[in-house]
N, C-alpha and C positions, 0 to 999 in steps of 0.2 A: 598465414598472416592473420592476426587477431582482428576481428571486426568490432570488438568492444573494448572500452576502458572501464575498469571497475574502480569506483571511488568509495573508500571506507567512510562511513559517517561516525559521529562520536559514540554511537551505540553499537556494541559488538554484534557482528553478523548482519547488520542493516547496511545495505550498500546501494549506491546509485550506479546505474549502468549507462554509459554514454555510447550510443550507437555511432559507428564511423560510417558516414555515408560516402558513396562513390557518386560524384556529381558530374554532370556535363550539361550541354545546352538543352537536353530533353527534360532534365529534372534530376532525380537522384534514385539510388538503390541502396537500401541498408538491410542488414541482417536483423531480424526481429528476435530470433531465438536460435541457440546452438547448444545442444546438450554437452558436447565436448568442452566448449569454452566455459559454460556455467558450472560444469563439474569441477573445474579448477578452483572455484570458490566455495565448493561444498554443496551445491545444489545437485544432488545425486538422484533424487526421486523423479520419475517421469511426470510430464505434464498430463493430467487426466481430465482437466476441464478448462475450457476457455469461455470467458464471459465477456459480454459487450454491454456497456451502459451508456445511456444518453441522458443528460441532464439539461433541461431547457433554460433554466433561469440562473443568471449570475448571482453569486452570494449563497447559493444552496450548499448545505453540508450533507454528505452521506457518510454514515458511520458513527462510531468507531467499532467495527465488528472483528470478531475472532472466533476460532473454533478450538474446542478442547480435544486432546487425543482421544481416540485414535484418528480423528479427522483434522487435527492440526495441520496447517498447510503453509508451504512456501508460496508466495505470490510474486509475480512479476507484473507490475502495473505500468501501462503506457497510455499516454494521452494522444489520441490520433486526430482529434479535432478540438480546437480551442486551447484553453489554458486553465490549470488547476493548481491549488496548493495542496499537496499530498502529504499526509501525516501518518506516522507509525508511532505507536506507544508500546514500550517494552512491558509486557505483562508476564514475563518469565519469573516464576517464584524465586528462583535462586540467583537471579541476575543482580549484579552490583548497580545496574541502571534501572532497576524495577520502577515502573511508573514514570520514567522519563520519556519525553517525546522528541521527535525530530521531523521537520517538515522541509519539503523541497518543491520547487516549481517544476511541473511537467507540462509540456506543451507539444503541439504538433510541430512547431518550429525547432525546439531545442533537441528533439530526438533522444530524450532521456527516458529511462525506465527506473522505477523504484523496485528494488529486490527486498521484499519484506519476508523475513524468515518465520518459521513456526514460533509461536509465543509472542507475537506482536499483534496488537489491535490496529486496524487500518481504517482510515477515512480520508475524505478530501472535501475541499471547498472549491466551487467553480469561480473562476476569476473572469469568465466571459460567458456569454449566452451560448447555448447549444454545444456543450462539451461532450465528447465521446471518449470513453476509456475502454481498453482491452485488458482483461485480467487473465494471466496464465496461472493455473493453480495445480498443485501437486496432490490435492485431495478433493474428492467430490463434496459438494455442499451437503451438510447434515443439519437439519433443523434442530434435532435433539442435542447436538453438540455445539450449537452456536450460542454465543453470548455477545454482549456489547457494553460499551461504556458511554455514558452521556457525553456528547461533544462539548457541552457547556460546563463540565465538571470543574469546579474551582481548584480541586486538589491537583489537577493536571496543569491548569493555567495555560492552555493552548492559546497562542496569539493568532487568531484567525485574521487574515488580512482585511476582510470586509465584515461589516455587520452580517450576521446570519439572517438571510432573507427567507429561507425555507428549510424545513427539516421534516422528514416523514413522521407520521403519528407514532410509529413504532420506535424510531430513534429518539423522539422527544420524550417518550415515556420511560426511557432507560434510567435506571437508578444511578445515583452518584456513588462513587467509590466509598465503601464503608471500611472500618477498621478490620472487619472480618474477611475482606477480600484478600485472598492469599495468592492470586494469580494462577498461572498455568504451569504445571509441572512437565517440562519437556525433557525427555530422556535422550541422551546423545546416541 
């Protein structure tokens, strides 16, 4: 029996995962990850890194980060405390939806995860204080392969639900997208 529903977004490859919880008077149990089920939607690489973030202030934005090959990664992002507006931007150079974005609400209550494939930049805005996220990644972090897009880039026109109250110094210094930006070349 499947413990997940996979919901396709308007951007090819970008999916929302709905965990099916088994609930009773004690609470609930839900599957967080299953290689067999995720392989049915093309996530074939093993999870090699698991990251945990905590963001204390509502309105904070983290991101939009991505990695170039050979460290391009599939990510499965879940909010385990609080609520966030999670965003993925298509930066695949050959994609018909290049530089388009899609956002979803992730929360500890809705038990959803965002499946962000290789070739997407990822970021989020906290909609409550003290948000915690878990990231499952198919590639290790590589500082030399990392890049980012400024979350305030007008070319993307991301509609953040709240005014941005905080942004790291590194994220605030990211350049805006230039005409020279060709994206990420992801080989199938």
